[in-house]
C-alpha positions as CSV (number, residue, x, y, z in Angstrom):
1,M,19.1,-28.1,-14.6
2,S,15.5,-29.1,-14.2
3,Q,12.9,-26.3,-14.4
4,A,10.6,-28.0,-11.9
5,P,12.1,-26.4,-8.7
6,A,12.0,-22.9,-10.2
7,R,8.4,-23.5,-11.4
8,A,7.4,-24.8,-8.0
9,S,9.0,-21.7,-6.4
10,W,7.1,-19.1,-8.3
11,L,3.9,-21.1,-8.3
12,G,4.2,-21.2,-4.5
13,R,4.4,-17.4,-4.4
14,L,1.2,-17.2,-6.4
15,R,-0.7,-18.6,-3.4
16,P,-2.9,-16.0,-1.7
17,D,-1.3,-13.9,1.0
18,W,-3.0,-15.4,4.1
19,Y,-3.0,-12.1,5.9
20,V,-4.9,-10.6,3.0
21,V,-7.3,-13.5,3.3
22,L,-7.7,-12.7,7.0
23,I,-8.4,-9.1,6.1
24,F,-11.2,-10.2,3.8
25,G,-12.4,-12.4,6.7
26,M,-12.7,-9.3,8.9
27,M,-14.9,-7.8,6.2
28,L,-17.1,-10.9,6.5
29,V,-17.3,-10.6,10.3
30,A,-18.2,-6.9,9.9
31,T,-20.9,-7.9,7.4
32,L,-22.4,-10.5,9.8
33,V,-21.8,-8.7,13.1
34,P,-21.1,-5.0,12.6
35,A,-20.3,-2.7,15.5
36,R,-23.5,-0.8,16.2
37,G,-24.8,1.6,18.8
38,A,-22.5,2.3,21.8
39,A,-20.0,-0.2,20.5
40,A,-19.3,1.9,17.4
41,P,-17.6,4.9,19.1
42,A,-15.7,2.5,21.4
43,F,-14.2,0.7,18.3
44,E,-13.6,4.1,16.6
45,W,-11.5,5.4,19.5
46,T,-9.6,2.1,20.0
47,T,-8.8,2.2,16.3
48,R,-7.5,5.7,16.5
49,I,-5.2,4.9,19.4
50,A,-4.0,1.8,17.5
51,I,-3.3,3.8,14.4
52,G,-1.3,6.3,16.3
53,F,0.8,3.5,17.9
54,V,1.4,1.9,14.5
55,F,2.7,5.1,13.0
56,F,4.9,5.7,16.1
57,L,6.4,2.2,15.4
58,H,6.9,3.1,11.8
59,G,8.8,6.2,12.8
60,A,11.0,4.2,15.3
61,R,11.7,1.4,12.7
62,L,12.8,3.5,9.7
63,S,16.5,4.2,9.5
64,R,17.3,7.8,8.7
65,Q,20.8,6.7,7.7
66,A,19.4,4.3,5.0
67,V,17.2,7.1,3.6
68,I,19.9,9.8,3.7
69,G,22.5,7.4,2.3
70,G,20.3,6.5,-0.6
71,L,19.4,10.0,-1.6
72,V,22.6,10.3,-3.5
73,H,21.0,8.1,-6.2
74,W,18.6,10.9,-6.9
75,R,17.7,9.9,-10.5
76,L,16.4,6.5,-9.3
77,H,14.4,8.1,-6.4
78,L,12.9,10.7,-8.7
79,V,11.6,8.0,-11.0
80,V,10.1,6.0,-8.1
81,L,8.5,9.0,-6.4
82,S,7.2,10.4,-9.8
83,T,5.5,7.0,-10.4
84,T,4.1,6.8,-6.9
85,Y,2.8,10.3,-6.5
86,L,2.2,11.5,-10.0
87,L,1.6,8.6,-12.5
88,F,-0.4,6.5,-10.0
89,P,-2.8,9.4,-9.0
90,L,-3.3,10.4,-12.7
91,A,-4.0,6.8,-13.8
92,C,-6.4,6.3,-11.0
93,L,-8.2,9.5,-11.7
94,G,-8.5,8.3,-15.3
95,L,-10.0,5.0,-14.2
96,A,-12.4,6.7,-11.8
97,A,-13.6,8.9,-14.6
98,L,-14.6,6.0,-16.8
99,P,-18.4,5.4,-17.5
100,A,-20.4,3.8,-14.7
101,W,-20.8,0.6,-16.6
102,I,-16.9,0.2,-16.4
103,T,-16.0,1.8,-13.1
104,P,-18.7,1.4,-10.3
105,P,-19.4,4.9,-9.0
106,A,-19.4,3.7,-5.4
107,L,-15.8,2.5,-5.8
108,A,-14.4,5.4,-7.7
109,G,-13.3,7.3,-4.6
110,G,-11.4,4.2,-3.3
111,I,-9.6,3.9,-6.6
112,V,-8.4,7.5,-6.4
113,F,-7.4,6.9,-2.8
114,L,-5.4,3.9,-3.9
115,G,-3.4,6.1,-6.3
116,C,-2.4,8.5,-3.6
117,L,-0.8,6.0,-1.2
118,P,3.0,5.4,-0.6
119,S,4.9,2.4,-1.8
120,T,5.3,-0.7,0.4
121,I,8.6,-1.3,2.2
122,Q,8.9,-5.0,3.0
123,S,7.6,-6.4,-0.3
124,S,9.4,-3.9,-2.4
125,I,12.7,-4.7,-0.8
126,G,12.0,-8.5,-0.7
127,F,11.2,-8.7,-4.4
128,T,14.2,-6.6,-5.3
129,A,16.4,-9.0,-3.4
130,I,14.8,-12.1,-5.0
131,A,15.3,-10.5,-8.5
132,R,19.0,-9.6,-7.6
133,G,18.4,-5.9,-7.9
134,N,19.9,-2.9,-6.1
135,V,18.6,-3.6,-2.5
136,A,20.2,-0.6,-1.0
137,A,18.5,1.7,-3.4
138,A,15.2,-0.2,-2.8
139,V,15.5,0.4,1.0
140,A,16.1,4.1,0.5
141,A,13.4,4.5,-2.2
142,A,10.7,2.6,-0.3
143,S,11.6,4.4,3.0
144,A,11.5,7.8,1.4
145,S,8.2,7.0,-0.2
146,N,6.7,6.2,3.2
147,L,8.3,9.2,4.9
148,L,6.8,11.6,2.3
149,G,3.5,9.7,2.2
150,V,2.6,10.6,5.8
151,A,2.2,14.2,4.5
152,L,1.7,13.8,0.7
153,T,-1.1,11.2,0.8
154,P,-3.6,13.4,2.8
155,L,-2.8,16.4,0.6
156,L,-3.2,14.4,-2.6
157,V,-6.5,12.9,-1.4
158,G,-7.7,16.4,-0.5
159,L,-6.8,17.7,-4.0
160,T,-8.3,14.8,-5.9
161,L,-11.4,14.1,-3.8
162,H,-12.3,17.4,-2.0
163,A,-14.6,18.4,-4.9
164,Q,-16.6,15.2,-4.3
165,G,-16.9,15.9,-0.6
166,A,-14.8,12.8,0.4
167,A,-12.2,14.8,2.2
168,S,-12.6,18.1,4.0
169,P,-9.7,20.4,5.1
170,D,-10.4,19.5,8.7
171,A,-10.1,15.8,7.9
172,I,-6.8,16.4,6.1
173,Q,-5.5,18.4,9.1
174,A,-6.6,15.7,11.5
175,I,-4.9,12.9,9.6
176,V,-1.7,14.8,9.2
177,L,-1.6,15.5,12.9
178,Q,-2.6,12.1,14.1
179,L,-0.2,10.3,11.7
180,L,2.7,12.7,11.5
181,A,3.0,13.5,15.2
182,P,3.4,9.9,16.3
183,F,5.7,9.2,13.3
184,V,7.9,12.2,14.2
185,A,7.9,11.1,17.9
186,G,9.1,7.6,16.8
187,Q,11.9,9.1,14.7
188,A,12.9,11.4,17.6
189,L,13.0,8.4,20.1
190,R,14.7,6.0,17.6
191,R,18.1,6.7,19.2
192,W,16.8,5.1,22.5
193,I,14.2,2.6,21.4
194,G,15.3,1.7,17.9
195,G,17.4,-1.3,19.0
196,W,14.5,-2.6,21.1
197,V,12.0,-2.2,18.3
198,T,14.3,-4.1,15.9
199,K,14.7,-7.0,18.4
200,Q,11.0,-7.2,18.9
201,A,10.2,-7.2,15.2
202,K,8.0,-10.3,15.2
203,L,6.0,-9.1,18.2
204,L,5.5,-5.6,16.8
205,S,4.6,-7.0,13.4
206,L,1.7,-8.8,15.1
207,V,0.7,-5.5,16.7
208,D,1.0,-3.7,13.4
209,R,-1.1,-6.3,11.6
210,G,-3.6,-6.5,14.4
211,A,-4.2,-2.8,14.2
212,I,-4.9,-3.1,10.5
213,L,-7.5,-5.8,11.1
214,L,-9.1,-3.6,13.7
215,V,-9.2,-0.7,11.2
216,V,-10.8,-3.0,8.5
217,Y,-13.4,-4.2,10.9
218,T,-14.3,-0.8,12.2
219,A,-14.4,0.8,8.8
220,F,-16.4,-2.0,7.2
221,S,-18.8,-2.0,10.2
222,G,-19.7,1.6,9.4
223,A,-20.1,0.8,5.8
224,V,-22.4,-2.2,6.5
225,V,-24.6,-0.2,8.8
226,E,-24.9,2.4,6.0
227,G,-25.9,-0.3,3.5
228,V,-22.7,-0.8,1.5
229,W,-23.8,-4.2,0.1
230,S,-27.0,-2.6,-1.4
231,R,-24.7,-0.3,-3.5
232,I,-21.9,-2.9,-4.4
233,G,-22.6,-6.2,-6.0
234,A,-20.6,-9.2,-7.3
235,L,-20.3,-7.7,-10.8
236,D,-18.9,-4.6,-9.3
237,L,-16.2,-6.6,-7.5
238,V,-15.3,-8.4,-10.8
239,R,-15.0,-5.1,-12.6
240,L,-12.9,-3.7,-9.8
241,T,-10.5,-6.7,-10.0
242,V,-10.1,-6.1,-13.8
243,L,-9.4,-2.4,-13.2
244,C,-6.8,-3.1,-10.6
245,A,-5.0,-5.6,-12.9
246,I,-5.0,-3.0,-15.7
247,L,-3.7,-0.3,-13.3
248,L,-0.8,-2.6,-12.2
249,A,0.0,-3.5,-15.9
250,I,0.1,0.2,-16.8
251,V,2.5,1.1,-13.9
252,L,4.7,-2.0,-14.4
253,G,5.1,-1.1,-18.0
254,A,5.8,2.5,-17.3
255,T,8.5,1.8,-14.6
256,W,10.2,-0.7,-16.9
257,G,10.0,1.6,-19.9
258,A,11.3,4.6,-17.9
259,A,14.2,2.6,-16.5
260,R,15.2,1.4,-20.0
261,A,14.8,4.8,-21.6
262,L,16.9,6.5,-18.9
263,R,19.6,3.8,-19.2
264,F,19.6,2.6,-15.7
265,S,21.6,-0.5,-14.8
266,R,19.7,-3.8,-14.6
267,E,20.0,-3.7,-10.8
268,D,18.6,-0.2,-10.6
269,E,15.8,-1.1,-13.1
270,I,14.7,-3.9,-10.8
271,A,14.5,-1.6,-7.8
272,I,12.5,1.0,-9.9
273,V,10.0,-1.6,-11.1
274,F,9.3,-3.1,-7.7
275,C,9.4,0.1,-5.6
276,G,7.4,2.1,-8.2
277,S,4.6,-0.4,-8.7
278,K,3.5,-1.0,-5.1
279,K,0.9,0.5,-2.9
280,S,1.0,0.1,0.9
281,L,-1.9,-1.7,2.7
282,A,-0.1,-1.1,6.0
283,S,-0.3,2.7,5.5
284,G,-3.5,2.8,3.5
285,A,-5.9,1.0,5.8
286,P,-5.1,3.3,8.8
287,M,-5.2,6.4,6.6
288,A,-8.6,5.4,5.2
289,G,-9.9,4.9,8.8
290,L,-9.0,8.5,9.6
291,L,-9.6,10.3,6.4
292,F,-13.0,9.0,5.3
293,P,-16.3,9.0,7.2
294,A,-17.4,5.7,8.7
295,A,-20.0,5.2,6.0
296,T,-17.3,5.3,3.2
297,A,-14.1,4.1,4.8
298,G,-14.8,0.4,4.3
299,V,-15.6,1.0,0.6
300,A,-12.5,3.2,0.2
301,I,-10.1,0.4,1.2
302,L,-11.7,-2.3,-1.0
303,P,-9.7,-1.4,-4.2
304,L,-6.5,-1.3,-2.1
305,M,-7.1,-4.8,-0.7
306,L,-7.7,-6.2,-4.1
307,F,-4.7,-4.3,-5.7
308,H,-2.5,-5.5,-2.9
309,Q,-3.1,-9.2,-3.5
310,I,-2.8,-8.8,-7.3
311,Q,0.5,-6.9,-7.0
312,L,2.0,-9.6,-4.7
313,M,1.1,-12.4,-7.2
314,A,2.3,-10.5,-10.3
315,C,5.5,-9.3,-8.8
316,A,6.3,-12.8,-7.5
317,V,6.4,-14.0,-11.0
318,I,8.4,-11.1,-12.3
319,A,11.0,-11.4,-9.6
320,Q,11.5,-15.1,-10.3
321,R,11.9,-14.3,-14.0
322,Y,14.5,-11.6,-13.3
323,A,16.4,-14.1,-11.1
324,A,16.1,-17.0,-13.5
325,R,17.5,-14.8,-16.3
326,D,20.5,-13.8,-14.2
327,L,21.2,-17.4,-13.3
328,G,21.0,-18.4,-17.0
329,A,23.4,-15.6,-17.9
330,E,25.9,-16.8,-15.2
331,S,25.7,-20.4,-16.3
332,G,26.1,-19.4,-19.9
């Protein structure tokens, strides 16, 4: 069988995520036309309402049955959650503590924030399916990560960044209430609206993504008004890209090594690698908009946006290699 179709398939997945490109476009718009004066508070309140609605939808979408049903595979979930909420924060703290000529000080807080976020849901499950892994376990692990992240992420950010003044107890309380309350409301109403939310998945996905674009514009407007580009240059962005690639390599190696050392099946290993190595832009952007002051929120999500694109490209290649190896074993 020719290798050309397989090569074309994974090369196609290396193309940039156009939604991420659009997000960077919002950064450009905010740089050129930031929200100033009376427009700034209006955008801030609109953003908060949109964030609450997004987390309400997340609560209505997530299936409690999938999460509860998957909890029986506790060893797999323990590895994924340990990677997401222990290894990632520690690794990011280490990167943030590197000398200023390696890690730009203005971006150190954003790197730590990245490490505190939950895993993704859609891409974790999607790549697990492509790689022929344990999809049911991936659904449960990614869902559990996001359920816990609503409360764990603000607490972790508070523990890791409070000493630097990036997150106050009041800010942590505000984000937990503003994110957790709509989320719980969505879960409580899932019995009545869950079916409708599922049927309107495409429309609500546009609402979800539109809210993130609004968050990025509002956050970066505040950063631009405060002079972000006088503190961050092109070389800083290059260094940040390298640091994000190193971070992803560390976590991918750790998840793969842990799965092998603990003798998980190949299908479980795939779920662990893809669920344990991701960080959610969908959750991270709204959280940054609430947790950080306007002057720093835009900078805080910059590492997340770069890491998100790198993780998609790298995991696309890895998923295709897992799948190709399985196909080769079957044909042999």
